[in-house]
Structures are given as C-alpha cells and as structure tokens.
VEXMIMAR-443278 format. One line per field, with one value per residue (C-alpha): z, x, y. Coordinates in nm, 3 decimals. Each point is the difference from the previous one (the first is absolute). Layout:
# VEXMIMAR-443278
c3 [Z/...]
c1 [X/...]
c2 [Y/...]
***
This chain:
# VEXMIMAR-443278
c3 [0.000/-0.085/0.103/-0.153/0.268/-0.138/0.040/0.199/0.254/0.016/0.086/0.267/0.157/0.011/0.156/0.257/0.117/0.014/-0.230/-0.055/-0.373/-0.030/0.194/-0.252/-0.293/-0.245/0.022/-0.157/-0.257/-0.107/-0.136/0.218/0.282/0.092/0.288/0.137/0.228/0.281/0.185/0.376/0.298/0.160/-0.077/-0.241/-0.372/-0.043/-0.318/-0.093/-0.234/-0.233/-0.176/-0.134/0.253/0.309/-0.129/-0.012/0.349/0.140/-0.168/0.017/0.346/-0.172/-0.125/0.243/0.018/-0.275/-0.233/0.269/0.031/-0.377/-0.048/0.282/-0.159/-0.337/0.163/0.203/-0.304/-0.188/0.310/0.089/-0.358/0.022/0.350/-0.101/-0.295/0.211/0.305/0.052/0.250/0.190/0.078/0.191/-0.012/0.297/-0.040/0.338/0.010/0.256/0.064/-0.075/-0.267/-0.186/-0.205/-0.191/-0.174/-0.175/0.001/0.074/-0.322/-0.199/0.126/-0.106/-0.340/-0.053/0.099/0.304/0.287/0.339/0.352/0.183/0.358/0.188/0.281/0.134/0.168/0.178/0.155/0.363/0.021/-0.202/-0.309/-0.377/-0.144/0.330/0.047/0.232/0.340/-0.097/0.040/-0.223/0.143/-0.168/0.061/-0.253/-0.180/-0.222/-0.114/-0.040/-0.373/0.032/-0.096/0.266/-0.185/-0.175/-0.170/-0.204/0.196/-0.216/0.185/-0.185/0.215/0.042/0.199/0.178/0.330/-0.054/0.354/-0.107/-0.245/0.258/0.257/-0.259/-0.092/0.366/0.057/-0.314/0.081/0.360/-0.070/-0.323/-0.054/-0.317/-0.059/-0.213/-0.249/-0.234/0.090/-0.282/0.072/-0.243/0.031/0.075/0.216/0.191/0.024/0.380/0.040/-0.226/0.184/0.321/-0.164/-0.160/0.333/0.175/-0.284/0.009/0.380/-0.036/-0.277/-0.322/-0.270/-0.295/0.019/-0.306/0.000/-0.284/0.078/-0.216/-0.183/0.241/0.336/0.199/0.271/0.320/0.136/0.355/0.103/-0.102/-0.230/-0.322/-0.284/-0.267/-0.333/0.078/0.153/0.333/0.319/0.121/0.347/0.051/-0.111/0.237/0.292/-0.063/-0.270/-0.199/-0.363/-0.029/-0.334/-0.050/-0.304/-0.098/-0.159/-0.352/-0.357/-0.200/-0.269/0.257/0.169/-0.335/-0.070/0.348/0.037/-0.212/0.216/0.349/0.258/0.200/0.355/-0.055/0.160/-0.298/0.141/0.182/0.257/-0.170/0.200/-0.049/-0.377/-0.026/-0.037/0.240/0.256/0.145/0.374/0.069/0.090/-0.248/-0.267/0.083/-0.229/-0.037/0.091/-0.356/0.072/0.302/-0.208/-0.268/0.250/0.185/-0.328/-0.114/0.331/-0.015/-0.358/0.100/0.279/-0.220/-0.270/0.247/0.143/-0.350/-0.093/0.234/-0.196/-0.262/-0.245/0.017/-0.341/-0.179/-0.131/0.356/0.099/-0.296/0.115/0.348/-0.145/-0.239/0.278/0.225/-0.282/-0.068/0.369/0.017/-0.315/0.158/0.332/-0.186/-0.118/0.351]
c1 [0.000/0.126/-0.222/0.028/0.035/-0.121/0.243/-0.265/-0.016/0.381/0.011/-0.268/0.178/0.329/-0.156/-0.226/0.254/0.282/0.219/0.330/0.073/0.219/0.306/0.151/0.239/0.081/0.376/0.025/-0.199/0.094/-0.181/-0.312/0.153/-0.029/0.171/-0.114/0.196/-0.233/0.022/0.010/0.100/0.248/0.368/-0.023/-0.031/-0.348/-0.123/-0.321/0.036/-0.267/-0.004/-0.301/0.076/0.011/-0.308/-0.186/0.117/-0.119/-0.341/-0.081/-0.012/-0.100/0.359/0.157/0.232/0.248/-0.149/0.059/0.366/0.050/-0.147/0.221/0.306/-0.072/-0.075/0.323/0.217/-0.139/0.012/0.359/0.120/-0.148/0.137/0.357/-0.019/-0.138/0.228/0.356/-0.023/0.322/0.127/-0.023/-0.378/-0.176/-0.363/-0.174/-0.300/-0.262/-0.170/-0.248/-0.139/0.281/0.133/-0.328/0.131/0.245/0.284/0.249/-0.107/0.021/0.355/0.105/-0.168/0.191/0.330/0.051/0.219/-0.172/-0.010/-0.322/-0.094/-0.312/-0.198/-0.348/-0.202/-0.321/-0.268/-0.044/-0.375/-0.304/-0.162/0.011/-0.073/0.079/0.345/-0.125/0.090/0.256/0.375/0.247/0.274/0.286/-0.038/0.252/0.310/0.272/0.267/0.274/0.053/0.026/0.339/0.146/0.049/-0.195/-0.302/-0.307/-0.293/-0.295/-0.325/-0.302/-0.311/-0.346/0.035/-0.319/0.088/0.371/0.032/0.104/0.260/0.145/0.019/0.173/0.245/0.077/0.076/0.214/0.199/0.066/0.062/0.201/0.349/-0.099/-0.042/-0.304/0.103/-0.297/-0.351/-0.233/-0.366/-0.224/-0.362/-0.344/0.082/-0.204/0.104/-0.037/0.206/0.286/0.041/0.055/0.262/0.184/0.003/0.159/0.247/0.123/0.038/0.242/0.200/-0.125/0.121/-0.220/-0.360/-0.196/-0.364/-0.163/-0.371/-0.209/-0.274/-0.042/0.097/-0.301/-0.205/-0.049/-0.345/-0.115/0.082/0.366/-0.021/-0.198/0.187/-0.254/0.053/-0.306/-0.345/-0.177/0.186/-0.197/0.159/-0.095/-0.358/-0.023/0.121/-0.185/-0.262/0.143/0.110/0.369/0.174/0.373/0.221/0.354/0.287/-0.018/0.070/-0.312/0.082/0.045/-0.325/-0.180/0.116/-0.084/-0.346/-0.197/0.122/0.046/-0.280/0.010/0.130/0.159/0.338/0.239/0.254/-0.272/0.119/0.337/0.109/-0.321/-0.010/0.312/-0.001/0.293/0.170/0.349/-0.016/0.373/-0.008/-0.231/-0.262/-0.369/-0.301/-0.165/-0.368/-0.116/-0.361/-0.003/0.137/-0.265/-0.287/0.113/0.042/-0.348/-0.154/0.187/-0.113/-0.361/0.034/0.186/-0.266/-0.271/0.213/0.093/-0.367/-0.009/0.275/-0.087/0.245/-0.176/-0.137/-0.114/0.358/0.136/-0.265/0.102/0.363/-0.097/-0.221/0.273/0.260/-0.242/-0.092/0.368/0.067/-0.299/0.125/0.340/-0.156/-0.195/0.328/0.148]
c2 [0.000/0.347/0.288/0.341/0.267/0.335/0.290/0.191/-0.286/-0.017/0.373/-0.040/-0.300/0.192/0.309/-0.164/-0.259/0.256/-0.213/0.177/-0.027/0.310/-0.122/-0.244/0.028/-0.280/-0.072/-0.347/-0.189/-0.352/-0.302/-0.026/0.205/0.366/0.179/0.335/0.231/0.100/0.332/-0.051/0.215/-0.238/-0.077/-0.294/-0.054/-0.141/-0.168/-0.176/-0.293/-0.137/-0.338/-0.193/-0.275/0.223/0.182/-0.333/-0.097/0.336/-0.014/-0.371/-0.160/-0.326/-0.042/-0.249/-0.300/-0.084/0.262/0.264/-0.100/-0.009/0.348/0.129/-0.161/0.161/0.336/-0.014/-0.077/0.301/0.219/-0.085/0.051/0.349/0.055/-0.085/0.238/0.289/-0.021/-0.114/-0.284/-0.055/-0.346/-0.221/-0.027/-0.161/-0.102/0.009/-0.235/0.098/-0.333/-0.135/0.228/0.170/-0.293/0.017/0.313/-0.237/0.253/-0.280/-0.175/0.325/0.069/-0.351/0.045/0.326/-0.161/0.222/-0.113/0.037/-0.138/-0.086/0.082/-0.108/0.156/-0.075/0.269/-0.100/0.214/-0.100/0.042/0.103/-0.139/0.026/0.345/0.174/0.148/0.276/-0.147/-0.263/0.010/-0.185/-0.220/-0.191/-0.375/-0.139/0.122/-0.144/0.246/-0.260/0.068/0.378/0.149/0.230/0.326/0.277/-0.153/0.082/-0.143/-0.099/-0.053/-0.140/0.016/0.144/0.322/0.108/0.172/-0.063/-0.140/-0.352/0.131/0.241/-0.281/-0.223/0.277/0.074/-0.365/-0.026/0.314/-0.110/-0.371/-0.003/0.139/0.185/0.370/0.081/0.269/-0.047/-0.109/-0.105/-0.076/-0.191/-0.106/0.139/0.300/0.259/0.362/-0.007/-0.318/0.102/0.332/-0.195/-0.226/0.293/0.186/-0.300/-0.069/0.361/-0.021/-0.294/0.168/-0.161/0.238/-0.098/-0.118/-0.110/-0.106/-0.194/-0.024/-0.230/0.193/0.290/0.142/-0.112/0.164/-0.197/-0.077/0.074/-0.359/0.058/-0.301/0.056/0.171/0.102/0.170/0.206/-0.037/-0.030/-0.081/-0.302/0.005/0.367/-0.076/-0.299/0.211/0.328/-0.059/0.289/-0.018/0.084/-0.047/-0.045/0.057/-0.102/0.187/-0.148/0.099/0.082/-0.261/-0.275/0.099/0.003/-0.358/-0.131/0.153/-0.251/-0.291/0.145/-0.022/0.327/-0.036/-0.341/-0.067/-0.018/-0.250/-0.194/-0.249/-0.042/-0.305/-0.191/0.057/-0.219/-0.380/-0.044/0.219/-0.028/0.075/-0.026/-0.369/-0.167/0.060/0.029/0.054/0.339/0.022/0.068/-0.090/0.232/0.289/-0.054/-0.026/0.313/0.189/-0.099/0.107/0.331/0.072/-0.065/0.258/0.249/-0.021/0.100/0.284/0.125/0.032/0.302/0.181/0.262/-0.163/-0.338/-0.106/-0.314/-0.040/-0.009/-0.254/-0.219/0.004/-0.122/-0.271/-0.119/-0.022/-0.190/-0.238/-0.071/-0.072/-0.238/-0.176/-0.061/-0.110/-0.267/-0.155/-0.030]
***
C-alpha cells in the first residue's frame, strides 16, 4: 500500500506537531543513503541518516526476526560507508556493545563487510526497577562487562544503540572510562537517538575530555515522550494522554524529504525503534544467547496502535489517509502474529 499524502496535509502535520524541518542540510548522497547535517545547540557534530532499510524499520513495527537483522545489516553497511567518507575516524576503533539490544544494529557485521579493523567491548546495563515503557523512576546499573580486547591507548569509541533518555549509554560510558585503560578521543554514536538523550551523553563525554563527538541518528533526531521511552517521528504522546487526558503532539528534527517519504507508512505517535531487543530473534546477554520476545513486541505494538488511533482522532490533522495508515500497520502486525 502506498498512500498519497496531499501537500496541504503535510503542511498541517508539520505545523501542528511542531516538526522541525528547517534544521537540516544535505551533506552526502550515495546509493540509497542520504546524510543530513543537523543544527543543534550542543558541542557535537550531529547528522541524521536515511536509508530505505532504516526507514522501513522506523515505520513498520511488524518487521521482526531475521528480516529485522538483515535490514539493519544493509542499513549499517550503507550508513558506515557514508560515515567514513564524511568524518576521519582515527584508529584503533572499538565497538562498544551495550547488551542486550545493540548488536541488533549489526554495526559489527558492517565493519567486517567494509574490511575495517576493530576491537569489540561488551557492557550490560540493567534498570533496577520499573517496567517496560517507563524510564521515569528507574536507575541503570552495570551488571556485566568485558573489555579484555580493548587496546590501551587513544581510541575511537563507536557506540551503536537506541538512545532515549541517554541514561544507559552514560552509565556504560562511565563504566568503560573507569574500567578500561583507553582514552576516548573520538566518540561516534549510531542508532535511533532522541535529542534529549544525546544532549546528556554529549555533556558527559565533554566532562571526561572526549575531543570529538559525532552523532549519526537514523532517520531523525527524535523527541522523547512523557514516559521517557517512546521516540516518535510525530504524533500524539500516548503516555501524556493516559496520565492527563490532554492531547499533546510531538515532532522530530527531520529533513522534509525524509518526512515526505515516511509519512505514508508511519502511524503517528508510534515508537520508531520499538522494543529493539524483542524485535530480534536472538540476544547475546554476555554469557549466552536468548530469544527475543517477538510475539510480545508485536502484541504490545498492536495494542499501542489501537490506542494511538483513538487519540489521533481528536487531532485537527487527523484524516482518512491517517486512519488508513493505522489500519495498514495493524493489519500487517496481525498477519505476522498469525505466522508465529
């Protein structure tokens, strides 16, 4: 299904969701990859990175399992080719895996594909209490680390992860800086990334003397919902509605062309990365592999879309086209659930 979104509706969606489409500049265009420099008010070079694969992952929560990994692998190869042509990455490169989720970004496979030499480090950060979709009261704590392969000198630290509040990444970085013998000269972030979370990471990285910080956010620099978890492209904040019964709409920092291509497939308010761990068929926890809860992710996504559809009906930008997008996404999730 490909819906046509009228230009008048696009303008209304941008205005009433406060989507920031005037902060990007195209700096790289390759085969099925575009990179935009993004204007931000903190000391890092921030880019948003668009590929057809990452666009699909952001818009389609029904993409799970081996297909999810394959799309991430293809996205990462294109993204890293672009990254290496835009910035000069010093060596040695250390890829820090924040377990369990971050290996799903498949950056380790992309680095191998591109013939890059790199070391791998592992850290697991767990939230001590609370439940899914609620980072408000929870505190992260390192429960596993393995830095045995890290060279003891100036390094470029590459971190592929979903950054919502930034608390997990900061905790992982603190642990790495204090426990390894390396000095981080360059920090490179890759993944679905919120504006609020990346500010926190950059602030910490500057405190500990990281000289160069580069951010490559997939698709857009996201807002963060009231629950400090959901990272929508645009649309209603479901957690704010549930708490206060008020309609509050959020909007990302995104290039207008990327937004135009995502709109026909993206259900407003949906969390773009989704439950990243549970979309994966297998997860490395530091000791062993365990299966992701794919069915759980799909059921939660379906329930959330049903709620978001009803909330979106109250918005002035809601139209029959928007309703069709919700219905298509829900149909696709149900189709995949029937195969499990």
